[in-house]
C-alpha positions as CSV (number, residue, x, y, z in Angstrom):
1,M,-15.7,3.0,-19.6
2,K,-18.5,5.2,-19.2
3,N,-19.0,7.4,-15.8
4,E,-22.5,8.5,-14.6
5,A,-20.6,10.7,-12.2
6,E,-17.6,13.1,-11.7
7,N,-14.2,10.8,-11.8
8,S,-14.1,12.5,-7.8
9,F,-16.9,10.2,-6.8
10,I,-14.8,7.2,-8.5
11,R,-12.2,5.3,-6.7
12,I,-10.5,3.0,-9.7
13,S,-7.0,2.1,-8.5
14,D,-4.2,2.0,-11.6
15,S,-4.4,-2.5,-10.9
16,V,-8.0,-2.4,-12.1
17,R,-8.3,-3.8,-15.6
18,L,-11.6,-2.5,-17.2
19,G,-12.9,-3.9,-20.1
20,Q,-14.7,-1.9,-23.0
21,N,-17.9,0.0,-22.7
22,V,-17.9,-0.8,-19.0
23,V,-20.6,1.4,-17.2
24,V,-19.5,2.9,-13.9
25,H,-21.9,4.8,-11.5
26,A,-21.2,6.7,-8.6
27,F,-19.4,6.0,-5.0
28,V,-17.7,2.6,-6.1
29,N,-14.0,1.3,-4.7
30,F,-12.2,-0.9,-7.2
31,Y,-8.3,-1.9,-6.6
32,G,-7.0,-5.0,-8.6
33,C,-9.8,-6.6,-9.5
34,T,-10.7,-7.7,-13.8
35,I,-14.3,-6.2,-15.5
36,G,-15.1,-7.3,-18.3
37,D,-16.5,-5.5,-21.2
38,E,-20.2,-4.3,-21.0
39,S,-20.5,-4.8,-17.5
40,R,-22.4,-2.5,-15.7
41,I,-21.4,-1.7,-11.9
42,G,-24.1,0.3,-9.7
43,A,-23.3,3.0,-7.3
44,F,-21.8,2.1,-3.7
45,V,-20.1,-1.3,-5.0
46,E,-16.2,-2.0,-3.7
47,I,-14.8,-5.1,-5.7
48,Q,-11.4,-6.0,-4.1
49,K,-8.2,-7.5,-5.7
50,G,-8.1,-10.4,-7.2
51,A,-11.7,-10.7,-7.8
52,R,-12.6,-11.3,-11.5
53,I,-16.0,-10.2,-13.1
54,G,-16.8,-11.3,-16.6
55,Q,-18.6,-9.9,-19.5
56,R,-21.9,-8.5,-19.5
57,C,-22.4,-8.6,-15.8
58,K,-24.8,-6.1,-13.9
59,I,-23.6,-5.7,-10.7
60,S,-26.3,-3.7,-8.4
61,S,-25.8,-1.0,-6.3
62,H,-24.6,-1.5,-2.7
63,S,-22.5,-5.0,-3.0
64,F,-19.3,-6.0,-2.0
65,I,-17.5,-8.4,-3.8
66,C,-14.1,-9.3,-2.2
67,E,-11.0,-10.9,-2.9
68,G,-11.2,-14.7,-4.1
69,V,-14.5,-14.3,-6.2
70,T,-15.0,-15.3,-10.0
71,I,-18.2,-14.4,-11.6
72,E,-18.4,-15.5,-15.1
73,D,-20.1,-13.6,-18.1
74,E,-23.7,-12.4,-18.1
75,V,-24.6,-13.1,-14.2
76,F,-26.9,-10.5,-12.6
77,V,-26.0,-9.6,-9.2
78,G,-28.8,-7.9,-7.1
79,H,-28.9,-5.2,-4.8
80,G,-26.5,-5.5,-1.3
81,V,-25.2,-8.8,-2.4
82,I,-22.0,-10.0,-0.1
83,F,-20.1,-12.2,-1.0
84,I,-17.4,-13.7,2.1
85,N,-14.3,-15.5,1.5
86,D,-13.1,-16.1,5.1
87,R,-15.4,-18.6,7.4
88,D,-13.3,-18.4,10.2
89,P,-12.2,-14.2,10.4
90,R,-10.5,-12.7,13.2
91,A,-8.9,-9.5,14.0
92,T,-5.9,-10.5,15.3
93,S,-3.1,-13.7,15.7
94,D,-1.2,-13.8,18.6
95,G,-2.4,-11.1,20.0
96,R,-1.8,-8.6,16.9
97,P,-3.6,-7.3,14.3
98,Q,-3.7,-9.5,11.6
99,T,-2.2,-9.7,8.0
100,D,-2.7,-11.2,4.8
101,A,-0.5,-13.9,5.7
102,D,-2.6,-14.9,8.5
103,W,-5.4,-16.2,6.6
104,H,-6.4,-17.8,3.6
105,V,-8.9,-16.9,0.9
106,E,-11.6,-19.5,0.0
107,P,-12.6,-18.8,-3.7
108,T,-15.7,-18.7,-4.8
109,V,-17.0,-19.1,-8.3
110,V,-20.3,-18.1,-9.7
111,R,-21.2,-19.5,-13.1
112,H,-22.3,-18.3,-16.7
113,G,-25.9,-16.6,-16.5
114,A,-26.6,-16.9,-13.3
115,S,-28.6,-14.4,-10.8
116,I,-28.4,-13.7,-7.4
117,G,-31.2,-11.8,-5.5
118,S,-30.9,-8.6,-3.8
119,G,-29.7,-8.8,0.1
120,A,-27.9,-12.7,-0.4
121,V,-25.3,-13.5,1.7
122,I,-22.7,-15.9,-0.1
123,M,-20.2,-18.0,1.7
124,S,-16.9,-18.4,1.1
125,G,-15.6,-21.9,-1.1
126,I,-18.8,-22.4,-2.8
127,T,-20.0,-22.9,-6.9
128,I,-22.9,-21.4,-7.9
129,G,-24.1,-22.9,-11.3
130,C,-24.3,-22.0,-14.7
131,G,-28.1,-20.9,-14.7
132,A,-28.8,-21.0,-11.4
133,L,-30.8,-18.8,-9.5
134,V,-30.8,-17.1,-5.7
135,G,-33.7,-15.6,-4.1
136,A,-33.6,-12.4,-2.5
137,G,-32.1,-12.7,1.0
138,A,-30.7,-16.1,0.9
139,V,-27.7,-17.2,2.7
140,V,-25.9,-19.8,0.8
141,T,-23.7,-22.2,2.5
142,R,-23.3,-24.7,-0.1
143,D,-22.7,-25.1,-3.9
144,V,-26.1,-24.4,-5.7
145,P,-26.3,-27.0,-8.9
146,A,-27.0,-25.6,-12.1
147,G,-30.2,-24.6,-13.2
148,S,-31.5,-24.9,-9.6
149,V,-33.3,-22.0,-7.8
150,V,-32.5,-21.4,-3.8
151,V,-34.1,-20.0,-1.4
152,G,-34.0,-19.1,2.6
153,N,-31.4,-18.9,5.2
154,P,-29.8,-21.8,4.8
155,A,-30.6,-21.4,1.4
156,K,-32.6,-24.6,0.3
157,F,-33.5,-26.0,-3.6
158,L,-36.8,-24.8,-4.3
159,R,-37.1,-25.7,-8.0
160,Y,-35.3,-25.7,-11.2
161,R,-35.2,-23.1,-13.6
162,D,-35.8,-23.1,-17.3
163,L,-32.5,-22.5,-18.3
164,G,-33.4,-21.3,-21.9
165,E,-30.5,-19.9,-23.9
166,I,-28.1,-20.2,-21.3
167,N,-25.7,-22.5,-22.1
168,E,-22.2,-24.0,-19.8
């Protein structure tokens, strides 16, 4: 791993599996996740337990990748992208603070070569297809087909993207 700043500004727990030549910038928090070879992680990013980042991904600053998110190889995640893993969040259950036993993670998958624009919000339980493009600020509430471009709130189909060298 290559660090831009002193290690005191990087919080990576012993449970994290980092691939080779991963670049990590300052002020990150990683625990229980996997990050593939040659990926680049910007400043102020949190990646939670059980999240998986593929090889040669770029995760831009201020993004949040929660438990249950799988990002395949060569995915671009813009600045300030937020993933959600619970459609019905609550602070308490029967009058007591919730624990991990009180809720169920809804997995989300971002397929190979997809791109997610800055400020997008990705709801839980969806798949963003291979080579798809999510526009900046979009709120993705349902699956995004491979090669499509979606924009808006809620995200809607705009057009198909030229996949070029992206292969499933």
